[in-house]
N, C-alpha and C positions, 0 to 999 in steps of 0.2 A: 524505487527512488527516482529522482529526476536524472536526466542524461548528464548534466554538468557534474553532479556529485559522483556518478560512476566514473567520469573521466578523470577528475582530480584524485579520486581514490586509486584509479588505475596507475597514474604516474607514481604515486607514493609506493604502491605495491611493486611497481616495476623497478624502482630504485632499490627496494629491499631485495627483490629477486636477483638483480644483477650483482648485488653485493654478496648474496649468499651462494651464488654459483658463478664465480669469476671466470671459469673456463668457457662459459657461454654467455657472457654479459649481455650483448646486444639482443640475442634471441630471447633470453629470459625476460629482459626488460619489455620488449615489444609484445611478447606473449602475455605477460601480466597486464600490460596497458590495454591491449586489444581485448583480452578476455573479460575485463571488467565492463566493457560496453557491448560485447558481442551478442548477448542474448536479445538486445533491443534492435537487432537487425530486422526483427519482425515488423517494426513500425514502417520503415521505408518500403519494405516488401509489400506490406498490406496496402499502402497508398498506391504503389505502382500497379498492384493487381486490382485496384478499384474496390478494395474491401475496407479501407479506412483503418480504424482502430480494432477491427474485428479479430485480427490475428494476434494482437498484442497480449503477451504473457500466456501464450498457448504453448505450442510445440517447442519453441526455442528456449523455454524456461523449464524443460523437463529433463530427465536423465538421458534419454537417447538424443535429445536436442543439443544439450551442452557437450556431450561426447562427440557427436558428429561435427558440430561447429568448431570445437577445439581442435579436432584432428585436421580438418581442412585448413583452418587458420595457421596451425603450427606448420603444416606442409608448405604453405606459401611463404611464411616467415623464414623457415629454414632454407628454402630455395633462394630467397632474396638476400639473405645476410650471410656472407661467408663466415665459416667458423661456428655457425650455429649447430646445435645438436637437436635432432628431432625429438628425442625422448624428453630432454629438459624443457625444450620449448613447449611441447605438448603439455607437460605437467604444469607449467606456470600459466599457460593459457586456460587450462581446465580449472586451475585454482582461482583465476580471475573470474571465470564464469560462475563458479560455485559461490564466491563472495557476492557477486551480483545478485544471484537468485536468493541467497539468504537475506540480503538487505531488503529485497522486494517483499519477502515474507514478513518483514517487520512492520510494514504499513497495512492499512486496512484493506487495500485492494487484493493483495496476496497473489499467490501462484499455486499451481498444482505440480510441484517438482517431482513427485514420486510416480507420476504417470509413466508407463502403463500399468505399474504394479498396484497403484492406488489412485483413485480420482479425488482424493481428499484435498481440499483447498486450505492452504496455510496463510492466514492474514491476521497476524497477532495484534496489530493496532498499537504498536509501541512507538514507532517513529512516524512523523509527518512525511508526506510524499517528498517534500523538499525541506530538509532540516538545516536551518541557518548555521547552527554550531558546527556541524560536520562540513558543510560547504565552505565556511570561512576558515576554519582551522586547517583543513586540507588544502584549500585553494591558495591561501596566503603562504602556506608552507611550500607548496609546489612552485609558486612564482618566485619566492625567495631562493629556493634551491636552484631553479633554472637560471636565475640572475647571479648565482654564486655567492649570495649573502648568507646562505644557510648550509651547514654541513649535512652530509648524507646521514650521519648518525642522529642528528637533531631532527631531521625530517622523519626518520623512522619512528621517533618517539610519538609522532602524531597518531600512529596506529594505536599505541598504548593509551593515549589520551582519549581517542574516540572509542576504544574498547571500554574504558571506564565510564565514559559518558553513556554508552548504550546500556551497560550494566546498571547504571543509576536510573535510567528510564524504565528498565525492567522492574526495578525495585519499586519505583513510584507507581507504575502500572499495577503491580500486585497489591500495593496498599490501597490504591483507589478502588480497585475492583472489590476488595473486601468491604470497603465502606459503602459501595453501591449496593452490595448484597445485604441490605438491612432487613430486619423483620418486616414481613408484609409485602416485600417486593417479589413479584411473580417472575420477572425477567428483566434484564438490562443489557445495554450495549454501550460501548464507548468508541469515540473516534479521536485519534491523536492530532494535536496541533503542536506548535513549538513550546509555548509556555502554559498550555492548558489542554484539557480533554473536553470535548463535548460529549454529553451523555444522554441516553434515553433510559427511563425505567418505568415499569408498569406495575401497578398494584391492582387489587380487585376492583377499585372504584375509579381510577384515573391513570393517565399516562403523563409523564413529566419530561420535558426537554430542558437542558440547562448546560452549564459550564462549570468545570471544577479546575482550580488552579493547580499547576504542577508543584510549585514550591510550598504553598501553604495548605493545600488540600481543601480549601474553602469552596463550598457549593453555592452556585448562583442559579436558581431556577429561572428560566426565561419564558417558559410557556407550560401551562398545565391544561389538559383537556379531560373532560368527563364524557366518554363516548355516549352518544345518544342511543336510546333503546326505544322500542315500541313498534307498533304495526307498520308505520311508514318506513322505518329502517328495514324491517323484515321484508316488506314488499319490494324495496329497492334492490335487495339481494337477487331477485329473480331477473333483473335486467342483465343482458349479456355483457354489456360494457362493465358493469359493476362486478359481475362474476369474474371477468378477466382481470380487472384491477385487483380484486381481493386475492386472486391466485398468486400474484406477484408481490403484493404489499407485505411488509414485515410488521409494521405497527399501525394498522388501519384504524381509523375512527370516523364517525359520521356526525354531521350536524343537520338538524332539521329546522326549516323555517316554514311558517304557514303564510302564504301570500294569495289573497283572493280565493280563499277556501281550497287552495291547492297546496300540496306538500313538496317543498324543494329539499331534496336530500343530497348533501354534498359529502362525498367520501374523500379523505386525504390520507396520506401515509406520513406519519410523524417522522419516520426514518429519513425522509428527504431533507429534514432540517439539518441533519449532520453534514450533508453535502451542500448546504446552502440552496436547496431547491424546494419549490412549492408547486402545488398543482394536484389535481385529482380528477374525479368524475362527478358530474352533477346530473341528477335525474329528477324528473317531476312525477309525482304520484297524484292522479286526479281523484281516485276513489280508493278507499280502504275496505270496501266490502261489496 
């Protein structure tokens, strides 16, 4: 999820933590607040190290990563806040980190939280990377609580509201996936947005890119391609650039144009439409024999 959502969720969780463990209110609050954003420390570290986004959602989103970060953060918070208890502060910091990683698993980018025990990536595609409902309900609730307009108990209900919201999206996701998997479909994938999912599905004869509404389930095809076949396409596969492209592509297709007795073969990956990207590899074939 985006950093702002993690932050507002951290405040709401911190209020819940301080109310649940009154003997260590401040430490519990700051542990939960910091923990909800702590795994994303890999972003500034990556840019400071000259790696950019390359480190994002790697080690700091794994079991040893969240344990180590939680332990260090809890030690600092306990030392800085009189009356804090290391055990409780660590527990709430770790809980915040776990919530962070679980939320990240709900969007399409996903994480590998079980490393080093498993390298499996979890990217369920249930929530958009920045969900307006979660951001508004939690953000408005946080601001109102900090201003004294909203009671602690009322703020805590935003957790239940967002829990039901996520559960509803899981239900919609399951229904839409079942609809995508129609007879004749070889494979499909979906990418979440706020009020709709974008989808790709492939049959034996074509690949389709489109949009399906969250509330009504209505499908709107946006593009359909029938992959080109023939000698020119087969010849283009021998090109090193095409071979590299096909190695990474998920839904590749080719178009063939004949220009001045030459064959222009353009390869694209329909999967890029889900992320709003276009582009591919273009090669020219002078002779087919």
